[in-house]
Residue, then its C-alpha position, 0 to 999 in steps of 0.5 A: m792188164k794195160k788193155l783193161v786199164l785203157i778200157l776202164t779209163l775210156t769208159l769213165c771219160f765217156d760217162c763224164f761227158s754224157q752227164e754234161v750234155e744231160t745237164a744242158e738238156v735238163a736246163a733247156v727243158k726247165s727254161v721252157v717249162n718256166q716260161f710256160f708257167e709264167s705265161l699262165e700266171k700272167l694269163d697271156i694267151v698270145l705268149i702261150k700260142h706264140r711260144f708253144 
């Protein structure tokens, strides 16, 4: 019984940490996409070529 509780506790801990990394990755991707659309809106070809 103690082993089962330990395994469940560790599983829950790993799930919590994996979600934090995912959130950081999503934020990084959103930032790049937003920069891309801002450069398109400004029609700044140099900025588009420099960043992407």
